[in-house]
C-alpha positions in Angstrom: 73.6 -98.4 -92.8 74.4 -101.4 -90.7 72.8 -104.8 -91.0 69.3 -104.9 -89.7 68.7 -107.5 -87.0 66.3 -110.4 -87.6 63.5 -111.2 -85.2 65.5 -114.3 -84.0 68.3 -112.0 -82.9 66.1 -109.9 -80.6 64.1 -110.6 -77.4 60.5 -111.7 -78.0 59.5 -109.0 -75.5 60.3 -106.5 -78.1 59.4 -108.2 -81.4 56.0 -109.3 -80.2 54.9 -105.7 -79.8 53.8 -103.5 -82.6 55.8 -100.5 -81.4 58.4 -100.3 -84.1 59.6 -97.4 -86.2 62.5 -96.8 -88.6 65.0 -94.1 -87.9 67.5 -91.8 -89.7 69.8 -89.0 -88.8 68.3 -85.5 -89.2 70.1 -82.3 -88.5 68.3 -80.2 -85.9 69.7 -76.8 -84.9 73.0 -77.8 -86.4 73.2 -81.1 -84.5 72.7 -84.5 -86.0 69.8 -86.2 -84.2 68.2 -89.6 -84.6 64.6 -89.1 -85.5 61.8 -91.8 -85.8 60.3 -92.4 -89.2 57.0 -94.1 -90.0 57.9 -97.4 -91.7 57.4 -97.6 -95.5 57.2 -93.7 -95.6 59.5 -90.8 -95.2 57.3 -89.1 -92.7 58.2 -88.3 -89.1 56.8 -90.8 -86.6 55.7 -89.8 -83.1 56.7 -91.5 -79.9 53.2 -90.8 -78.5 51.1 -91.7 -81.5 50.6 -95.5 -82.0 49.2 -94.9 -85.5 52.8 -94.1 -86.6 54.2 -97.4 -85.3 54.3 -100.8 -87.1 55.1 -104.4 -86.4 58.8 -105.4 -86.3 58.9 -107.2 -89.7 57.3 -104.2 -91.5 59.8 -101.9 -90.0 62.7 -104.2 -90.8 61.7 -104.5 -94.5 61.1 -100.8 -94.8 64.7 -100.0 -93.8 66.2 -101.2 -97.1 63.2 -100.1 -99.1 63.3 -96.5 -98.0 67.0 -96.1 -97.2 66.6 -95.6 -93.5 69.5 -96.1 -91.0 67.8 -98.8 -88.9 64.9 -99.8 -86.7 63.8 -98.5 -83.4 61.5 -99.5 -80.5 59.0 -97.1 -78.8 58.5 -97.3 -75.1 55.0 -96.7 -73.7 53.3 -96.5 -70.4 51.3 -99.6 -71.3 54.3 -101.9 -71.5 56.6 -103.0 -68.6 59.8 -102.2 -70.5 62.5 -99.8 -69.5 65.5 -98.7 -71.6 68.8 -97.8 -70.1 71.1 -95.7 -72.3 74.8 -95.7 -71.5 76.9 -93.2 -73.6 80.6 -92.8 -74.1 81.5 -95.9 -72.1 82.8 -98.4 -74.6 86.1 -98.6 -76.5 85.1 -99.3 -80.1 88.6 -100.7 -80.8 88.7 -103.3 -78.0 85.0 -103.6 -77.3 85.6 -103.2 -73.6 83.2 -101.2 -71.4 84.4 -98.7 -68.7 84.3 -100.0 -65.1 81.2 -97.8 -64.5 79.3 -99.2 -67.4 80.4 -102.8 -66.7 79.0 -102.5 -63.1 75.6 -101.3 -64.3 75.5 -104.1 -67.0 76.3 -106.7 -64.4 73.8 -105.3 -61.9 70.9 -105.2 -64.4 71.8 -108.6 -66.0 69.3 -108.4 -68.9 69.5 -108.1 -72.7 72.2 -105.7 -73.6 73.4 -104.5 -77.0 75.9 -102.1 -78.5 74.6 -98.8 -79.6 74.8 -97.7 -83.3 77.9 -95.5 -82.6 79.8 -98.4 -81.1 80.7 -96.2 -78.1 77.7 -97.0 -75.8 75.2 -99.6 -74.7 71.4 -100.1 -74.6 70.0 -102.3 -71.8 66.4 -103.5 -71.9 64.7 -104.7 -68.8 61.1 -105.2 -67.4 60.1 -103.5 -64.2 59.0 -100.2 -62.7 61.1 -97.1 -63.1 61.6 -95.2 -59.8 60.2 -91.7 -59.5 62.5 -88.8 -59.7 65.4 -87.9 -62.0 66.0 -90.1 -65.0 69.3 -88.8 -66.3 72.7 -87.9 -65.0 76.0 -87.6 -67.0 76.1 -90.4 -69.6 73.2 -92.4 -68.1 69.5 -92.1 -69.1 66.5 -94.2 -68.1 63.3 -94.3 -70.1 60.0 -96.2 -69.9 57.7 -94.1 -72.1 57.4 -91.5 -74.9 60.9 -92.3 -76.2 62.4 -94.7 -78.7 65.6 -96.7 -78.7 67.6 -97.6 -81.8 67.9 -101.4 -81.9 71.0 -102.9 -83.5 70.8 -106.6 -82.4 74.6 -106.4 -81.6 74.2 -108.4 -78.5 76.8 -108.1 -75.8 78.3 -111.5 -75.0 77.7 -112.9 -71.5 74.4 -110.9 -71.0 71.1 -112.7 -71.2 69.4 -113.0 -74.7 66.1 -112.1 -73.2 64.6 -109.2 -71.2 64.3 -109.9 -67.5 62.3 -108.3 -64.7 64.7 -106.1 -62.7 62.8 -103.6 -60.6 65.0 -104.0 -57.5 68.2 -103.7 -59.7 67.0 -100.6 -61.5 66.2 -99.0 -58.1 69.7 -99.7 -57.0 71.1 -98.1 -60.2 68.8 -95.2 -59.7 69.8 -94.7 -56.1 73.5 -95.1 -56.8 73.9 -93.1 -60.0 71.1 -90.5 -59.9 70.6 -89.8 -56.3 74.4 -89.5 -55.7 74.6 -87.2 -58.6 71.8 -85.1 -57.2 73.4 -85.0 -53.8 76.7 -83.7 -55.2 78.9 -86.7 -55.8 80.5 -87.3 -59.2 78.2 -89.3 -61.5 79.6 -92.0 -63.7 83.0 -92.0 -61.9 85.3 -94.8 -62.9 84.7 -96.8 -59.7 82.7 -99.8 -58.7 80.3 -99.7 -55.7 83.1 -101.3 -53.6 85.3 -98.3 -54.4 83.1 -95.7 -52.8 85.2 -95.5 -49.6 87.7 -93.6 -51.7 85.2 -91.0 -52.7 86.2 -88.8 -49.8 89.9 -88.8 -50.5 89.8 -85.2 -51.5 88.2 -84.1 -48.2 90.4 -82.3 -45.6 91.7 -84.8 -43.0 92.4 -84.3 -39.3 96.1 -84.0 -38.1 97.7 -87.3 -37.3 97.7 -86.6 -33.6 94.1 -85.4 -33.4 91.8 -87.3 -31.1 88.4 -88.2 -32.6 85.4 -87.0 -30.6 83.6 -89.8 -28.7 80.0 -89.7 -29.8 79.5 -93.1 -28.2 79.7 -91.4 -24.8 76.0 -90.6 -25.3 73.3 -93.3 -25.3 71.1 -93.9 -28.3 68.1 -92.4 -26.5 69.9 -89.3 -25.4 71.4 -88.9 -28.9 68.0 -89.1 -30.5 66.6 -86.6 -28.1 69.4 -84.1 -28.9 68.8 -84.7 -32.7 65.1 -84.0 -32.3 65.6 -80.8 -30.3 68.5 -79.4 -32.4 68.1 -76.5 -34.9 67.0 -78.9 -37.6 65.1 -81.2 -35.2 61.8 -80.8 -37.1 63.3 -82.2 -40.2 65.0 -85.1 -38.3 61.7 -85.9 -36.5 59.7 -86.0 -39.8 62.2 -88.4 -41.4 62.5 -90.4 -38.2 58.8 -90.9 -38.1 58.8 -92.2 -41.7 57.6 -89.1 -43.5 58.9 -88.9 -47.1 57.1 -85.8 -48.3 59.4 -83.3 -49.9 61.6 -86.1 -51.4 61.3 -87.5 -54.9 61.5 -91.1 -53.7 61.6 -93.2 -50.5 65.3 -93.8 -51.2 66.1 -90.1 -51.2 64.4 -89.9 -47.8 66.5 -92.9 -46.6 69.7 -91.2 -47.6 68.6 -87.9 -46.0 68.0 -89.5 -42.6 71.2 -91.5 -42.8 73.2 -88.4 -43.5 71.7 -86.8 -40.3 72.4 -90.0 -38.4 76.0 -90.0 -39.8 76.5 -86.5 -38.3 75.0 -87.4 -34.9 76.9 -90.7 -34.6 80.2 -89.1 -35.9 80.2 -91.4 -38.8 79.8 -94.7 -37.0 78.3 -97.1 -39.6 77.1 -99.7 -37.1 75.3 -97.1 -35.1 73.7 -95.4 -38.1 72.4 -98.8 -39.2 71.2 -99.7 -35.7 69.3 -96.4 -35.3 67.9 -96.4 -38.8 66.3 -99.8 -38.2 64.3 -98.1 -35.4 63.0 -95.4 -37.7 59.7 -95.2 -39.5 61.6 -95.4 -42.8 62.8 -98.9 -42.2 61.5 -101.4 -44.8 62.4 -104.9 -46.0 64.4 -103.5 -48.9 67.1 -102.4 -46.4 68.5 -105.9 -46.1 68.1 -106.8 -49.8 71.4 -107.5 -51.7 71.5 -105.0 -54.5 75.2 -105.0 -55.5 77.6 -107.3 -57.3 79.9 -107.3 -54.3 77.2 -108.7 -52.1 76.4 -105.5 -50.3 72.8 -104.7 -49.2 70.9 -101.6 -50.1 71.1 -100.5 -46.5 74.8 -101.0 -46.2 75.5 -98.9 -49.3 73.0 -96.2 -48.2 74.9 -95.9 -44.9 78.2 -95.9 -46.7 77.2 -93.1 -49.1 75.7 -91.0 -46.2 78.9 -91.2 -44.3 81.0 -90.4 -47.4 78.9 -87.2 -47.9 79.0 -86.0 -44.3 82.1 -84.0 -43.6 81.6 -83.3 -39.9 80.5 -85.2 -36.8 78.7 -84.2 -33.5 81.0 -83.5 -30.6 79.1 -84.2 -27.4 79.7 -82.1 -24.3 80.9 -85.2 -22.5 83.7 -85.7 -25.0 84.6 -82.0 -24.8 84.9 -82.2 -21.0 87.1 -85.3 -21.2 89.4 -83.6 -23.6 90.9 -81.5 -20.7 93.2 -84.5 -20.0 92.1 -86.1 -16.7 88.4 -86.6 -17.4 87.4 -83.6 -15.3 86.3 -80.2 -16.4 88.9 -77.4 -16.5 89.1 -75.6 -13.2 88.3 -72.2 -14.8 85.1 -73.5 -16.4 82.2 -74.9 -14.4 80.9 -78.2 -15.7 77.4 -76.7 -16.5 78.9 -73.9 -18.5 81.1 -76.3 -20.5 78.0 -78.5 -21.2 76.1 -75.5 -22.4 78.9 -74.6 -24.8 78.8 -78.2 -26.0 75.1 -78.1 -26.7 75.6 -74.8 -28.6 78.2 -76.6 -30.7 75.8 -79.5 -31.3 73.1 -77.1 -32.6 75.6 -75.4 -34.9 76.9 -78.7 -36.1 73.4 -79.9 -36.9 72.8 -76.8 -38.8 75.7 -77.6 -41.1 73.8 -80.6 -42.4 70.5 -78.9 -43.0 70.7 -76.3 -45.7 67.0 -75.7 -45.5 67.2 -74.5 -41.9 70.4 -72.3 -42.4 70.0 -68.6 -42.7 70.8 -67.0 -46.1 73.3 -64.6 -44.6 75.8 -64.6 -41.7 74.6 -62.9 -38.5 77.1 -60.6 -36.8 77.3 -59.4 -33.2 76.8 -55.8 -32.3 80.4 -55.0 -33.2 80.0 -56.5 -36.6 83.1 -58.6 -36.3 81.4 -62.0 -37.0 82.1 -63.4 -33.5 79.6 -65.9 -32.3 78.5 -63.6 -29.4 75.7 -65.9 -28.2 78.1 -68.8 -27.7 80.6 -66.6 -25.8 78.1 -64.6 -23.9 78.5 -66.8 -20.8 82.0 -65.5 -20.0 83.6 -63.3 -22.7 86.7 -62.8 -20.4 87.8 -66.4 -20.8 91.3 -66.8 -22.5 91.3 -67.5 -26.2 92.7 -71.0 -25.8 89.9 -72.0 -23.3 87.9 -75.0 -24.5 84.7 -73.0 -24.3 86.1 -70.3 -26.6 87.6 -72.9 -28.9 84.2 -74.6 -29.2 82.4 -71.4 -29.9 84.8 -70.4 -32.6 84.5 -73.9 -34.1 80.7 -73.5 -34.0 80.9 -70.2 -35.8 83.3 -71.5 -38.5 80.9 -74.4 -39.1 77.9 -72.1 -39.2 79.6 -70.0 -41.9 80.7 -73.1 -43.8 77.1 -74.3 -43.8 76.0 -71.0 -45.2 78.5 -71.2 -48.0 77.6 -74.8 -48.7 73.9 -73.9 -48.7 74.5 -71.2 -51.3 76.5 -73.6 -53.4 73.8 -76.2 -53.2 71.2 -73.6 -54.1 73.3 -72.5 -57.1 73.6 -76.1 -58.2 69.9 -76.7 -57.8 69.1 -73.6 -59.9 71.6 -74.8 -62.6 69.8 -78.1 -62.7 66.4 -76.4 -63.0 67.7 -74.3 -65.8 69.1 -77.3 -67.6 65.8 -79.2 -67.2 63.9 -76.2 -68.4 66.1 -75.9 -71.5 65.6 -79.6 -72.2 61.9 -79.2 -71.8 61.8 -76.3 -74.2 63.9 -78.2 -76.7 61.5 -81.1 -76.4 58.5 -78.8 -77.0 60.2 -77.3 -80.0 61.0 -80.7 -81.4 57.4 -81.8 -80.8 56.1 -78.7 -82.6 58.6 -79.4 -85.4 57.3 -83.0 -85.6 53.7 -81.9 -85.5 54.3 -79.3 -88.3 56.1 -81.8 -90.5 54.4 -85.0 -89.5 52.9 -85.9 -92.8 55.3 -84.0 -95.1 57.9 -85.9 -97.2 61.5 -85.4 -96.0 64.2 -84.6 -98.5 
C-alpha cells in the first residue's frame, strides 16, 4: 500500500466533490482487478450509486483503518470531469513516457499523475467527451460510471489543477480513436508531425512513373464527376453537410476528405480548398489543435491522404499520356474519354466499401475480364491505353472488394470485442449487486 495523498496534493476539482471510494485488488475470473470499496467498510461500492461514495477525507482515513490499497474518484454525468487512462507507456525505472503518451500529455496540458503500477498515467480534465468510441489500444476515456485510482504522484511540468480542455480532447479523440477505427495503428510511437511516414509500407510507383494530372480538371468539373460517380450519393450527402451514419462530425469530416483525396489525387491544397466549400465546414477547421502548431483541418487532410492509396486519373491526363498531347490514332478521342470515365467510376468505388458489391462480377466467359469497359472495341491490342485503363479499373475493383471484406471483418471483430466487454461489465455488475452488502474476506 502506497502513501495516500493529502487534499493539498490533489486538485480542488476532485477533493471538493463527495465522489470518493476506497479500492483494493480483487481476483475476478483469475485476473486481478481493482474494485471500488465503500469507505469505512469492506463492502463493494458502485460507480452508479452515490450512497456508496464519501467525501475525500473519509475515504483517505478509511484506507489505513481498513487496509485498502488506496482512494479512487468516481466520474458521473453530473460533473464536467473526464479521465484519460494511458497504460503501458511509462518506464518505471527512468520515469520517462513514450513519445505517444508524451504527445497526449502535452496536448491536454492538465493535472496528470502516475498510475499505481508506475507504468501508466491518469490525466484529469474538464470538458465534454466526444461521442463515439472511448478506447483503443492503451488509451481509454471516461466521463461517467467509472472510477479512477488516485495516487497524487503528480507529473512534473503538468498543471497542478484540472483545466477545461474540450477542444484538446476532441483532437486526441480524432487522432487516436478515429484513426484506430479507420485502420491505422493506434498508439504508434510517433508524434502528429510524424504522420507522413505512416504510409511508408504502402506500394510506391516506379521511379520513372508519371503522376496523373488531376489538376487538368477544374474544381467544378471534378465535383460534378464526384457527385455522379458510383458512390456519388455518399459524396453528395457529405458535401451537403449531412453527418448521419457517422458517430461524430469529425468522422464525417475525415470521410469527405478521404473522398476528396481520391478525386484530387492527394493534393492537400486542393482538398482543403474544396472542403471549405462543403456543408461540413466549421470554425474548428482552422483551430490549432496540435503541439506542432498544426490546425485540426490540416491534420484531417493529412490523415485522409495518408489513408488513401489511389487517385483519380482523369480522361484528359490519359489522353495526354500518349506522348504528344493528342489521342492515339487508333482510338477516337470520345472512346478514350469514355474509358477514362469508366476508370473514374471504378476508382471511386475503391474508396466506398458501402457501395462495392460483395462478390466479383464476371463476364459471360467467366474469366474476370472487365467486359463492360472493353465492350467498345474488344479487338484493340493489349497494350492500347484503353485496354490498359480497363484492366487497371478491374484490378482496382477487385482490390476494393478485398478491402471491403477485410474492413467488414475488422468491424465484426470490433463488435465482438465490444459485446464481450459489455457482457463482462454486466457480469461484474451482477456480481457487485449480489455481493454489495456482504463482507469480503
